[in-house]
C-alpha positions in Angstrom: -12.4 -6.6 22.3 -15.9 -7.4 21.7 -16.8 -4.2 20.9 -15.2 -4.6 17.5 -17.9 -7.3 16.8 -20.9 -5.2 18.4 -20.0 -1.9 16.8 -20.4 -3.3 12.9 -23.7 -4.9 13.4 -25.1 -1.6 15.0 -23.5 0.2 12.2 -25.2 -2.0 9.7 -28.6 -2.0 11.5 -28.4 1.9 11.6 -27.3 2.5 8.0 -29.6 0.3 6.4 -32.4 2.6 6.8 -30.6 5.3 5.0 -29.0 2.9 2.2 -29.4 -0.3 0.8 -28.1 -3.6 2.6 -25.2 -4.2 0.6 -23.8 -0.8 1.2 -24.6 -1.0 4.7 -22.7 -4.4 5.0 -19.9 -2.8 3.2 -19.4 -0.1 5.6 -19.8 -2.4 8.5 -17.1 -4.5 7.5 -15.0 -1.8 6.9 -15.6 -0.7 10.7 -15.1 -4.5 11.7 -11.7 -4.5 10.0 -10.6 -0.8 11.3 -11.6 -1.9 14.9 -9.2 -5.0 14.5 -6.5 -3.1 13.3 -6.6 -0.9 16.3 -7.2 -3.7 18.8 -3.9 -5.1 17.1 -1.5 -2.0 17.2 1.1 -3.0 19.7 0.0 -6.4 20.4 1.8 -7.4 17.0 3.2 -6.4 13.8 -0.3 -5.6 11.9 0.9 -5.2 8.4 -2.0 -7.6 7.2 -4.6 -5.7 9.0 -3.7 -2.5 7.5 -3.8 -4.3 3.9 -7.5 -5.3 5.1 -8.3 -1.9 5.8 -7.0 -0.2 2.8 -8.7 -3.0 0.7 -12.1 -2.5 2.4 -11.8 1.3 2.1 -11.0 1.4 -1.5 -13.1 -1.5 -2.9 -16.2 -1.0 -0.8 -16.5 2.0 1.6 -15.3 4.7 -1.2 -17.6 3.1 -3.8 -20.2 3.3 -1.2 -19.6 7.1 -1.0 -19.2 7.5 -4.8 -22.7 5.9 -5.5 -24.5 7.9 -2.9 -23.0 11.2 -3.3 -20.6 11.5 -6.1 -22.9 9.9 -8.5 -23.7 11.0 -12.2 -26.3 13.6 -10.6 -23.2 15.2 -8.6 -22.0 18.1 -10.6 -18.1 17.5 -10.2 -18.5 13.7 -10.6 -20.6 14.4 -14.0 -18.2 17.2 -15.1 -15.0 15.0 -14.6 -16.8 11.9 -15.6 -15.7 9.9 -12.4 -18.9 8.4 -11.4 -19.2 4.7 -11.5 -20.0 3.4 -14.9 -21.8 0.0 -13.5 -25.0 0.0 -11.4 -24.6 -0.5 -7.7 -26.2 -3.9 -7.3 -24.2 -5.2 -10.3 -20.9 -3.9 -8.6 -21.5 -5.0 -4.9 -22.7 -8.1 -6.2 -18.9 -9.0 -7.2 -16.9 -6.4 -5.2 -18.5 -7.3 -1.7 -18.0 -11.0 -1.5 -14.3 -10.6 -3.1 -13.1 -8.1 -0.8 -14.7 -10.3 2.1 -13.0 -13.2 1.0 -9.7 -11.3 0.3 -10.3 -10.5 4.1 -10.6 -14.0 5.5 -7.7 -15.2 3.4 -5.8 -12.3 5.3 -7.2 -13.5 8.7 -7.0 -17.3 8.2 -4.4 -18.8 10.9 -1.4 -20.2 9.1 2.1 -21.1 10.1 2.1 -21.7 13.9 5.3 -21.0 15.7 5.6 -17.2 15.5 6.5 -15.4 18.8 4.9 -12.7 20.8 6.4 -9.3 19.5 8.1 -8.6 22.9 10.1 -11.5 22.3 11.1 -10.5 18.8 12.4 -7.1 20.5 14.0 -8.6 22.8 15.9 -11.0 20.6 16.4 -8.3 17.9 18.1 -6.0 20.6 20.4 -8.9 21.4 21.3 -9.8 18.0 22.5 -5.8 17.3 24.3 -5.4 20.6 27.6 -5.5 18.6 26.3 -4.0 15.7 26.2 -0.3 16.4 27.3 1.2 12.8 25.7 -1.4 10.7 22.5 0.8 10.5 24.7 3.8 9.7 26.6 1.9 6.9 23.5 0.8 5.4 21.9 4.8 5.5 25.0 5.8 3.6 24.3 3.4 1.1 20.6 4.0 0.7 21.4 8.2 0.5 23.9 7.6 -1.9 21.5 5.1 -4.2 18.6 8.0 -3.8 20.4 10.1 -5.8 21.8 7.6 -8.5 18.4 6.2 -9.1 17.4 8.9 -11.6 20.6 8.7 -13.7 20.6 4.8 -14.0 19.5 2.9 -16.7 15.8 1.6 -16.9 17.2 -2.0 -17.1 18.8 -1.9 -13.7 16.7 1.1 -11.7 14.9 -1.5 -9.7 18.3 -2.7 -8.4 19.1 0.9 -7.4 15.5 1.5 -5.9 16.1 -1.2 -3.6 19.4 0.3 -2.6 18.1 3.5 -1.9 15.4 1.6 0.5 18.3 0.7 2.6 17.8 4.3 4.0 15.0 3.1 6.2 16.3 -0.4 6.8 19.5 1.2 8.3 17.3 3.8 10.3 15.7 0.8 12.1 19.0 -1.0 12.8 20.1 2.3 14.4 17.1 2.5 16.2 17.5 -0.8 17.8 21.2 -0.8 18.3 23.2 1.0 21.0 24.2 3.8 18.6 24.4 7.0 20.3 23.2 9.6 17.8 19.8 7.9 16.7 17.9 11.1 16.5 20.4 12.6 13.7 20.0 9.8 11.8 16.1 9.5 12.1 16.0 13.3 11.1 18.1 12.8 7.8 16.1 9.8 6.8 12.8 11.7 7.7 14.1 14.8 5.8 15.1 12.9 2.9 11.6 11.3 2.3 10.0 14.3 2.6 12.7 16.4 0.5 12.0 13.4 -2.3 8.3 13.7 -2.1 8.5 17.7 -2.6 10.9 16.9 -5.6 8.4 14.4 -7.2 5.0 15.4 -6.3 4.2 11.9 -5.1 3.5 11.2 -1.7 2.7 7.5 -1.3 6.2 6.3 -0.3 5.9 9.0 2.5 2.7 7.7 3.8 3.2 4.1 3.6 6.8 4.5 5.1 5.5 6.2 8.1 3.0 3.5 8.5 5.5 1.2 8.1 7.7 2.7 10.5 4.9 3.3 13.0 3.7 -0.6 12.9 7.2 -1.7 13.5 8.4 0.7 16.5 4.9 0.2 18.2 5.1 -3.6 18.0 5.5 -5.5 21.4 4.4 -2.1 23.4 1.6 -1.9 25.8 -0.7 0.9 24.3 -3.9 2.3 25.9 -6.9 2.5 23.6 -6.8 6.5 23.8 -3.3 6.5 22.8 -4.1 4.1 19.4 -6.9 6.4 18.7 -4.9 9.6 18.8 -2.1 7.8 16.5 -4.9 6.6 14.2 -6.3 10.1 14.0 -3.0 11.6 13.5 -2.3 9.1 10.6 -5.7 10.0 9.1 -5.1 13.9 9.5 -1.7 13.2 7.5 -3.2 11.3 4.9 -6.0 14.3 4.7 -3.2 16.9 4.7 -1.2 15.4 2.0 -4.2 14.7 -0.1 -5.6 18.0 0.1 -2.3 19.7 -1.4 -1.5 17.1 -3.7 -3.9 18.0 -6.5 -2.9 21.8 -6.2 0.8 20.9 -5.8 0.9 18.8 -9.2 -1.3 21.4 -11.0 1.4 24.1 -10.6 4.5 21.8 -11.1 3.3 19.0 -13.4 2.9 19.6 -17.2 2.1 16.1 -18.9 5.0 13.7 -18.7 7.5 16.8 -17.5 7.6 17.5 -13.5 9.5 20.0 -11.6 9.6 20.7 -7.7 8.7 23.6 -5.9 9.5 23.9 -2.0 8.2 27.1 -1.6 4.7 26.2 -2.8 4.6 23.3 -0.8 5.4 25.1 2.1 2.9 27.4 1.6 0.1 24.9 1.0 1.1 23.2 4.0 1.0 26.4 6.1 -2.4 27.2 4.6 -3.9 23.9 5.7 -2.5 24.1 9.3 -3.6 27.5 10.0 -6.8 27.1 8.2 -8.0 23.1 8.8 -11.5 23.7 7.1 -9.7 24.2 3.8 -8.9 20.5 3.8 -12.8 19.6 3.7 -13.7 21.8 0.8 -16.3 20.1 -1.4 -14.0 19.9 -4.3 -11.0 18.5 -2.2 -13.2 15.9 -0.9 -14.3 15.2 -4.3 -10.7 14.7 -5.2 -9.7 12.3 -2.3 -12.6 10.4 -2.9 -11.7 10.0 -6.7 -8.0 9.2 -5.7 -9.1 6.6 -3.1 -11.9 4.9 -5.2 -10.4 1.8 -6.8 -13.9 0.3 -7.2 -14.2 2.8 -10.1 -11.6 1.0 -11.9 -13.0 -2.3 -11.1 -16.5 -1.2 -12.4 -14.9 0.1 -15.7 -13.2 -3.4 -16.1 -16.8 -5.1 -15.5 -18.5 -2.9 -17.9 -15.7 -3.8 -20.4 -15.4 -7.6 -19.8 -16.5 -9.9 -21.6 -18.4 -7.2 -23.7 -15.5 -6.0 -25.6 -12.6 -8.4 -24.3 -13.1 -11.8 -23.1 -12.2 -13.2 -20.2 -8.5 -14.4 -19.8 -9.1 -17.6 -17.8 -6.3 -17.1 -15.6 -3.8 -16.5 -18.4 -2.7 -13.0 -17.0 -2.1 -14.4 -13.5 -0.1 -17.5 -14.6 2.1 -14.9 -16.8 2.3 -12.8 -13.8 3.8 -15.6 -11.8 6.1 -16.7 -14.7 7.2 -13.1 -15.2 7.9 -12.4 -11.6 10.4 -15.2 -11.9 12.1 -15.3 -15.0 14.8 -12.4 -15.8 14.2 -10.5 -19.1 17.2 -11.6 -20.7 15.4 -15.2 -20.5 12.1 -13.8 -21.8 12.8 -10.7 -23.9 9.1 -9.9 -24.6 7.6 -10.5 -21.0 4.7 -8.7 -19.6 5.9 -5.5 -18.0 4.6 -4.3 -14.7 2.9 -1.1 -14.1 -0.6 -1.7 -15.5 -0.5 0.1 -18.8 -1.3 -2.8 -20.8 -3.6 -4.0 -18.5 -5.5 -0.6 -18.6 -5.3 -0.5 -22.4 -6.7 -4.4 -23.1 -9.4 -4.6 -20.5 -10.8 -1.1 -20.0 -10.0 0.3 -23.4 -7.7 3.3 -22.1 -4.6 3.0 -24.4 -3.6 6.6 -23.9 -3.4 7.1 -20.4 0.3 6.8 -20.3 0.6 9.2 -23.0 -1.3 11.5 -21.0 1.0 11.4 -17.8 -1.6 9.2 -16.1 -0.7 6.1 -14.0 -3.6 3.6 -12.9 -4.3 0.1 -12.6 -6.9 -2.5 -12.8 -6.1 -4.0 -9.3 -6.3 -7.7 -7.9 -9.8 -7.2 -7.9 -10.2 -5.9 -11.3 -7.7 -8.8 -12.6 -9.4 -11.5 -10.7 -12.7 -10.5 -12.5 -10.8 -10.2 -15.7 -9.7 -13.8 -15.7 -12.4 -15.7 -13.6 -15.4 -13.5 -13.9 -17.4 -13.1 -10.3 -17.8 -16.2 -8.9 -14.3 -17.6 -10.0 -13.1 -14.0 -9.1 -14.4 -14.2 -5.5 -12.3 -17.6 -5.1 -9.3 -16.4 -6.4 -9.3 -13.3 -4.0 -9.5 -15.8 -1.1 -6.3 -17.5 -2.2 -4.8 -14.1 -2.9 -5.3 -12.9 0.4 -3.6 -16.1 1.9 -0.9 -15.7 -0.3 -0.4 -12.4 1.6 -1.0 -14.3 4.5 1.7 -16.8 3.8 4.5 -14.4 2.9 4.2 -12.3 5.9 3.7 -15.2 8.5 6.8 -16.8 6.7 9.0 -14.0 7.2 7.9 -13.6 10.9 9.0 -17.4 11.5 12.4 -16.7 9.7 12.8 -13.9 12.1 13.0 -16.1 15.0 16.0 -17.3 13.6 17.4 -14.0 11.8 16.1 -11.5 14.2 17.3 -8.4 12.0 14.8 -9.5 9.0 12.2 -7.7 10.8 14.0 -4.7 9.9 13.9 -5.4 6.3 10.0 -5.5 6.1 10.0 -1.8 4.7 12.0 -3.1 1.4 10.1 -6.6 1.6 6.6 -5.6 2.1 6.3 -1.9 0.5 4.0 -3.5 -2.2 1.8 -5.0 0.3 0.0 -1.6 0.9 -0.6 -0.6 -2.8 -3.9 -2.3 -3.6 -4.3 -0.6 -6.6 -1.5 -2.7 -8.2 -2.3 -5.5 -10.3 -0.8 -9.2 -9.7 2.5 -8.9 -11.9 3.2 -5.5 -10.2 2.9 -7.1 -6.6 4.6 -10.3 -7.7 7.7 -8.7 -9.6 8.2 -6.1 -6.9 7.8 -8.6 -3.8 10.1 -11.2 -5.7 12.8 -8.9 -6.5 12.9 -7.3 -3.0 13.1 -10.7 -1.5 15.6 -11.8 -3.9 17.8 -8.6 -3.3 17.6 -9.0 0.5 18.7 -12.6 0.5 21.7 -11.5 -1.8 22.7 -8.7 0.5 22.8 -10.8 3.3 24.9 -13.4 1.5 27.3 -11.0 0.3 27.8 -9.1 3.6 28.7 -12.5 5.2 31.1 -13.8 2.2 32.9 -10.6 1.5 32.8 -8.7 5.1 32.2 -11.4 7.3 29.3 -9.6 8.9 25.7 -11.1 9.8 23.4 -8.6 9.1 
């Protein structure tokens, strides 16, 4: 697909007439990785390609829009103080090479020996031929755990959250097995996800699970370019739809740390957007979407704060992240907590965000800068991309011998798609999910004589 190489150059050449060169290159690179994702759909399971697109959008393209449109001269940006605090040349001198090197880490060829997706699909169907009801059992466990999550102590809540994700794992078992009533199970899982989103006002899991499901189900299938574009357009519209109602819904149902659900309000907002799509693109709603998607704003705050008010960490937070993700809390009672509140307090100076009901994080680009500055941060981001690459390719290699592991990817790799998480949050989530998966496989074999 030579077009994916030519189109970004044309884009950069055209855009440089209207914006500065580093912003033009940022848009061109985002387009390249987007076209690479489109090309990959069906040919493989493009988890890494989706990660790259999210990174380039949130760290480069949306910041370009913010600098050019929602800057300090924009009425809404000035009112809510959401403009970038760091000058554009300063921000892009770090974010552009750091993001590019992260993308190169994701694309570096690693671990030869993976199959074409059609082979994985054939192997998976053969593996599940006598496991018609395995998926149903997993879905039942997942549904029960979903309702138990809210009442479990915080110390073990993560375990039940992983059990809740078995809902989606079980759904894929059902789809790929000879089970007869597939549609009923799929509708149950979809309905549960939507109802959870309405109840919590949090739509990230709905979006990410929709993306992961599509990537798994489309892998190994021959799909025309027109169908790929329709799928992509549908996904983008879904995100715009959700983002356009999210702020209004939360304004009515959230009060600080107290949250309630209102299905009637949710339904009314959805109906308003469907019957009048232009509502999604009103200036204030586009502004809200840009603010939410602009991880670069947080990175620029980090650059504005470090080392002026807080010295570089010189690798300390990253070493602590690796250690904390492996050591249980009973062995290290005061180990760092994931979630980002401590990082935001120390390296941005916002120590009241959690009390205001806000949740945000410095992200990997921000944390790389916190530890190593510009040059070192860029180098680290290459190896961080390489880590994502290695983990995903390793899972594919294991799937050659244990085909059903692919069906556990929604549980294993959900943390891949949250580019706003710091390194501790990512490692903590992935290590716990991987360990949980390993234990469940072993327990099923030991106590039930079942090979999941």
